[in-house]
Backbone as CSV, one residue per row, in Angstrom:
resi,resn,N_x,N_y,N_z,CA_x,CA_y,CA_z,C_x,C_y,C_z
1,MET,168.652,118.862,263.099,167.950,119.311,261.756,167.669,120.887,262.098
2,LEU,167.632,121.192,262.762,167.289,122.410,263.462,168.258,123.290,263.040
3,VAL,169.741,122.610,262.922,170.603,123.561,262.629,171.451,123.344,261.326
4,VAL,171.033,122.015,260.833,171.691,121.894,259.311,170.702,122.652,258.394
5,PHE,169.220,122.780,258.484,168.585,123.052,257.741,168.593,124.476,257.422
6,PRO,168.636,125.302,258.187,169.181,126.707,257.912,170.493,126.952,257.758
7,ALA,171.582,126.181,258.045,172.840,126.503,257.348,172.727,126.230,255.895
8,LEU,172.057,124.872,255.308,171.995,124.636,254.035,171.263,125.595,253.647
9,ALA,170.381,126.194,253.613,169.418,127.123,253.340,170.181,128.526,252.822
10,TYR,171.250,128.705,253.957,172.034,130.057,253.547,173.091,129.983,252.656
11,GLY,173.555,128.312,252.904,174.885,128.400,251.681,174.151,128.282,250.003
12,GLY,172.882,127.570,249.930,172.436,127.617,248.772,172.214,129.097,248.329
13,ILE,171.706,129.824,249.328,171.478,131.455,248.945,172.534,132.067,248.375
14,THR,173.966,131.906,249.015,175.090,132.217,249.090,175.314,132.117,247.651
15,PHE,175.265,130.542,247.363,176.031,129.726,246.055,175.563,130.479,245.038
16,LEU,174.073,130.751,245.338,173.411,130.937,243.889,173.434,132.746,243.738
17,SER,173.667,133.286,244.673,173.686,134.708,244.425,175.309,134.947,243.751
18,GLU,176.437,134.162,243.730,177.307,134.518,243.502,177.416,133.774,241.879
19,TRP,176.453,132.887,241.470,176.610,132.253,240.292,176.237,132.812,238.922
20,GLU,177.106,132.893,238.212,176.934,133.855,236.779,176.194,133.040,235.670
21,GLY,175.792,131.884,235.861,174.869,130.969,234.784,175.828,130.222,234.323
22,LEU,175.176,129.866,233.157,176.095,128.382,232.494,176.519,129.453,231.199
23,PRO,178.089,128.605,231.028,178.616,129.584,229.977,177.891,129.496,228.494
24,GLY,177.794,131.043,227.768,177.519,131.134,226.639,175.792,131.206,226.942
25,GLY,175.328,131.663,228.127,173.716,131.791,228.187,173.549,133.073,228.285
26,ASN,172.158,133.394,227.891,171.948,134.877,228.113,171.317,135.217,229.592
27,ASP,171.876,134.901,230.414,171.492,135.202,231.925,171.071,136.390,232.153
28,ALA,170.501,137.436,233.177,170.635,138.549,233.112,171.257,139.232,233.730
29,ALA,171.649,137.987,234.867,172.429,138.248,236.148,174.037,138.708,235.378
30,GLN,173.970,138.327,234.543,175.853,138.141,233.619,175.537,139.404,233.188
31,THR,174.807,140.296,232.501,175.031,141.395,232.330,174.871,142.794,233.203
32,PRO,175.854,143.476,233.480,175.766,144.368,234.492,174.840,145.526,233.840
33,ALA,174.075,145.986,235.056,173.209,146.941,234.892,174.069,148.248,234.014
34,PRO,173.172,149.014,233.000,173.565,150.274,232.678,174.512,150.725,233.213
35,ASP,173.999,151.249,234.508,174.879,152.275,235.309,175.621,151.582,236.279
36,GLU,176.157,150.364,236.247,177.466,149.580,236.909,178.519,148.968,235.876
37,THR,179.680,148.845,236.830,180.667,147.916,236.261,180.593,146.897,236.405
38,ASP,181.361,145.843,235.858,181.525,144.632,236.192,182.097,144.345,237.561
39,ASP,182.495,145.293,238.303,182.696,145.349,239.452,181.834,145.738,240.504
40,GLY,180.466,146.083,239.909,179.482,146.816,240.994,179.490,147.742,241.476
41,THR,180.528,148.706,240.800,180.965,150.139,241.626,179.900,151.226,240.294
42,ALA,179.573,151.975,240.704,178.774,152.806,239.921,179.777,153.667,238.603
43,GLU,179.285,153.749,237.677,179.594,154.221,236.219,179.434,155.449,236.279
44,GLU,180.417,156.231,235.865,180.083,158.083,235.780,179.163,158.055,234.797
45,PRO,177.963,158.920,234.909,177.237,159.219,233.480,178.025,159.874,232.625
46,GLU,177.710,159.575,231.479,178.139,160.049,230.166,177.430,161.567,230.261
47,ASP,178.694,162.332,229.845,177.894,163.855,229.107,176.869,163.905,228.207
48,GLU,175.829,164.159,228.157,174.812,164.566,227.704,175.222,165.248,226.254
49,VAL,175.045,164.767,225.109,175.205,165.277,223.995,174.310,166.581,223.417
50,ALA,174.248,167.554,223.133,173.637,168.731,223.171,172.894,168.524,222.141
51,GLU,171.485,168.711,221.443,170.801,168.641,220.188,171.953,169.739,219.584
52,PRO,171.708,170.028,218.406,172.214,171.179,217.821,170.810,171.975,217.918
53,THR,171.622,173.273,217.989,170.327,174.430,217.756,170.484,175.054,216.673
54,GLU,169.434,175.875,216.433,169.589,176.172,215.133,170.158,177.629,215.781
55,PRO,171.216,178.507,214.950,171.487,179.647,215.274,170.604,181.047,215.452
56,GLU,170.519,181.937,216.183,169.570,183.019,216.307,169.803,183.840,215.075
57,VAL,168.695,183.719,214.628,168.354,184.880,213.532,168.189,186.336,213.935
58,THR,168.774,187.162,213.285,168.529,188.277,213.807,168.029,189.025,212.334
59,PRO,166.910,189.176,212.734,166.240,190.057,211.674,167.032,191.312,211.043
60,GLU,166.932,191.287,209.534,167.604,192.741,209.400,166.958,193.769,209.289
61,PRO,167.389,195.328,209.993,166.642,196.357,209.924,166.293,196.855,208.737
62,THR,164.877,197.124,208.814,164.127,197.681,207.641,164.914,198.929,207.223
63,PRO,165.554,199.191,206.086,166.196,200.173,205.322,165.178,201.403,205.552
64,GLU,165.924,202.897,205.874,165.100,203.610,206.188,164.897,204.234,204.391
65,PRO,163.541,204.859,204.224,163.403,205.493,202.669,164.403,206.691,202.654
66,PRO,164.923,207.015,201.454,165.497,208.369,201.332,165.021,209.120,201.779
67,PRO,165.688,210.322,202.075,165.096,211.631,202.427,164.157,212.014,201.706
68,ALA,162.877,212.772,201.814,162.282,213.473,200.925,162.818,214.534,200.390
69,ASP,162.521,214.702,199.142,162.997,215.644,198.123,162.080,216.532,197.881
70,LEU,162.180,217.878,198.489,161.157,218.975,198.461,161.397,219.753,197.104
71,ALA,162.295,219.518,196.455,161.897,220.241,194.935,161.770,219.040,194.443
72,ARG,161.340,217.729,194.131,160.722,217.039,193.371,159.542,217.519,192.954
73,THR,159.223,216.993,191.369,158.263,217.573,190.877,157.186,216.727,191.541
74,VAL,155.951,217.252,191.669,154.691,216.880,192.153,153.550,217.090,191.478
75,GLU,152.591,216.341,190.995,151.625,216.321,190.316,150.262,216.005,191.095
76,VAL,149.492,216.727,191.060,148.314,216.468,191.989,147.057,216.245,190.851
77,LEU,146.386,215.241,191.117,145.353,215.274,189.734,144.000,214.937,190.910
78,ASN,143.068,215.812,190.136,141.677,215.655,190.595,140.621,214.484,190.025
79,ALA,140.108,213.563,190.617,139.811,212.096,189.943,138.053,212.776,190.288
80,THR,137.659,213.732,191.188,136.442,213.888,191.258,135.833,214.948,190.507
81,THR,134.440,215.300,190.995,133.903,216.517,190.711,133.955,217.707,191.454
82,THR,134.552,217.556,192.288,134.952,218.650,193.350,135.923,219.656,192.798
83,SER,135.040,220.716,192.345,136.110,221.820,191.555,137.243,222.497,193.261
84,GLY,138.535,222.989,192.639,139.327,223.300,193.236,140.039,222.348,194.331
85,LEU,139.712,220.806,194.351,140.249,219.879,195.639,141.840,219.817,195.180
86,ALA,142.405,219.267,193.842,143.447,219.670,193.334,144.369,220.851,194.238
87,GLY,143.833,222.048,193.771,144.857,223.139,194.414,144.473,223.157,195.765
88,GLY,143.672,222.751,196.485,143.947,222.590,198.017,144.392,222.160,198.430
89,ALA,145.004,220.782,197.603,145.957,219.687,197.914,147.322,220.303,197.752
90,ARG,147.443,221.131,196.635,148.875,221.583,195.946,149.090,222.588,197.285
91,ASP,147.967,223.457,197.631,148.401,224.335,198.748,149.182,224.064,200.021
92,ARG,148.353,223.020,200.588,148.888,221.831,201.839,150.623,221.511,201.170
93,LEU,150.617,221.037,200.280,152.000,220.509,199.915,153.160,221.470,199.952
94,GLU,152.483,222.807,199.450,153.488,223.935,199.376,153.660,224.770,200.704
95,ASP,152.420,224.399,201.534,153.042,224.684,202.907,153.777,223.947,203.994
96,ALA,153.751,222.734,203.473,155.058,221.914,203.498,156.270,222.102,203.179
97,GLY,156.561,222.929,202.582,157.967,223.034,201.583,158.210,222.618,200.470
98,PHE,157.132,221.647,199.687,156.970,221.398,198.469,157.255,222.719,197.474
99,THR,158.303,222.479,196.235,158.431,223.950,195.675,158.058,223.988,194.296
100,ALA,157.590,222.554,193.958,157.157,222.151,192.502,156.201,221.524,192.269
101,VAL,154.843,221.985,192.726,154.160,221.300,192.643,152.806,221.896,191.719
102,THR,152.091,220.839,190.704,151.402,221.162,189.237,149.598,220.556,190.087
103,THR,148.758,220.778,189.274,147.492,220.290,189.242,146.987,220.322,188.227
104,ALA,146.007,219.144,187.953,145.170,218.936,186.724,144.316,218.158,187.075
105,ASN,143.296,217.284,185.838,142.025,216.680,186.244,142.850,215.013,185.821
106,TRP,142.158,214.282,186.847,142.456,212.835,186.132,142.108,212.050,184.734
107,SER,142.314,211.655,184.151,141.614,211.010,183.168,141.849,209.564,182.864
108,GLY,142.505,208.837,183.929,142.425,207.368,183.877,141.605,206.695,184.786
109,THR,141.538,205.543,184.892,140.350,204.487,185.736,140.758,204.942,187.217
110,ASP,139.701,205.387,188.063,139.735,205.985,189.152,140.313,204.670,189.902
111,PRO,141.497,205.162,190.884,141.591,203.962,192.119,140.681,203.515,193.247
112,PRO,140.751,202.990,193.899,139.440,202.656,194.761,139.559,203.878,195.559
113,THR,140.768,204.567,196.274,141.197,204.965,197.414,142.129,206.005,196.711
114,SER,141.973,207.406,197.479,143.320,208.285,197.005,144.517,207.725,197.130
115,VAL,145.756,208.139,196.341,146.830,207.332,196.143,148.010,208.385,196.000
116,VAL,149.517,207.976,196.010,150.310,208.741,195.980,151.421,207.682,195.173
117,TYR,151.602,207.793,193.810,152.340,207.251,192.760,153.560,207.698,192.738
118,TYR,154.780,206.567,192.931,155.971,207.402,192.713,156.960,206.334,191.920
119,THR,157.818,206.728,191.158,158.775,206.139,190.172,159.304,205.003,190.620
120,THR,160.440,205.167,191.534,161.767,204.236,191.903,161.730,204.505,193.272
121,ALA,162.261,203.653,193.814,162.855,203.892,195.590,163.443,205.033,195.585
122,ALA,163.834,205.648,194.990,164.619,207.364,195.417,163.581,207.759,196.101
123,ASP,162.053,207.819,195.306,160.939,208.671,195.302,160.429,208.168,196.440
124,LEU,160.419,206.918,197.077,159.769,206.655,198.609,159.572,207.541,199.355
125,GLY,160.590,208.210,199.757,160.551,209.182,201.204,159.407,210.353,200.730
126,THR,160.045,210.689,199.473,159.358,211.933,199.124,157.581,211.846,198.770
127,ALA,157.215,210.345,198.220,155.533,210.084,198.221,155.317,209.809,199.609
128,GLU,156.265,209.321,200.846,155.518,209.030,201.781,155.160,210.273,202.225
129,LEU,156.086,211.635,202.443,155.910,212.694,202.825,154.804,213.226,202.412
130,ILE,154.341,213.189,201.238,153.094,213.732,200.204,151.976,212.980,201.068
131,ALA,151.875,211.901,201.314,151.205,210.824,201.503,150.561,211.525,202.949
132,SER,151.477,211.601,203.679,151.175,211.879,205.242,151.150,213.470,205.396
133,THR,151.228,214.183,204.687,150.753,215.511,204.376,149.697,215.942,204.236
134,LEU,148.892,214.869,203.235,147.484,214.984,202.813,146.665,213.893,203.216
135,GLY,146.783,213.379,204.146,146.484,212.198,204.749,145.776,211.031,203.956
136,ILE,146.797,210.500,202.989,146.415,209.360,202.148,147.197,208.212,202.623
137,GLY,145.930,207.386,202.976,147.220,205.867,203.340,147.695,205.055,202.398
138,THR,147.760,205.405,201.059,148.097,204.756,200.433,149.160,205.138,199.242
139,VAL,150.176,204.358,199.151,151.634,205.039,198.404,152.219,203.288,197.583
140,GLN,152.137,203.843,196.560,152.872,202.578,195.216,153.369,202.916,194.471
141,GLU,154.347,202.062,193.928,155.182,202.035,193.033,154.358,202.280,191.609
142,SER,154.695,202.763,190.634,154.131,202.738,189.234,155.079,203.826,188.412
143,ALA,155.499,203.019,187.672,156.558,204.091,186.691,155.629,204.390,185.575
144,GLU,154.565,203.802,185.247,153.552,204.108,184.294,152.891,205.534,184.765
145,ILE,152.220,205.410,186.055,151.682,206.632,186.181,152.594,207.582,186.592
146,ALA,153.326,207.392,187.027,154.415,208.367,188.089,155.508,208.684,187.057
147,ALA,155.294,208.395,185.514,156.536,208.619,184.827,157.622,210.047,184.908
148,GLU,156.562,211.061,184.975,157.755,212.185,184.852,157.627,212.900,186.395
149,ALA,156.561,212.756,187.661,156.539,213.318,188.684,155.926,212.294,189.731
150,VAL,156.301,212.725,191.217,155.661,211.837,191.908,154.234,212.303,191.932
151,THR,153.089,211.508,191.554,151.767,211.974,191.317,150.562,211.065,192.481
152,VAL,149.961,212.502,192.695,148.935,212.125,193.770,147.729,211.880,192.887
153,VAL,146.804,211.090,192.722,145.154,210.978,192.265,144.601,211.165,193.603
154,LEU,143.406,212.023,193.466,142.473,212.310,194.675,141.237,211.599,194.298
155,VAL,140.853,210.948,194.958,139.330,210.368,194.905,138.302,210.729,195.925
156,GLY,136.947,210.567,196.136,136.074,210.655,196.427,136.677,210.623,198.308
157,ASP,137.398,209.789,198.777,137.576,209.815,200.175,138.438,210.528,200.538
158,TYR,138.957,211.822,199.682,140.037,212.734,200.267,139.242,213.816,200.835
159,VAL,139.945,214.158,202.347,139.348,215.196,202.781,140.404,216.254,202.751
160,ALA,139.592,217.262,202.417,140.488,218.565,202.042,140.853,219.480,203.252
């Protein structure tokens, strides 16, 4: 009995470990593990499919404004009660090389800060140089105000 019982147990375990279950059954032992083949050998992992990546977007460089036209007509308008303010700005522009600068008084609604108005993109470089020369922080396109010339309107924030 001591020899028969362990032999039966060994035989039963061996039999059950090789048993594939009943035909048509849904036995877990019947399906190989995802990483094993039917013969028990390891299956090579499939290459991972890379997720599509968005192409790198290279920002387009900001185009440089056209060069300043020092011969462009510039009109400096005084919107304050300070006498000679436009004349002093004219002198600064002429010292910077502008050759066609006129002055007058502003008759429209005062802008909140001093501003340089220009007509088209072709005048942008000129307007920016004028603003830089006079210490004005606002440059704005306006075909209405700057119809004949790049126009500077000086208000109370302008420092002569």
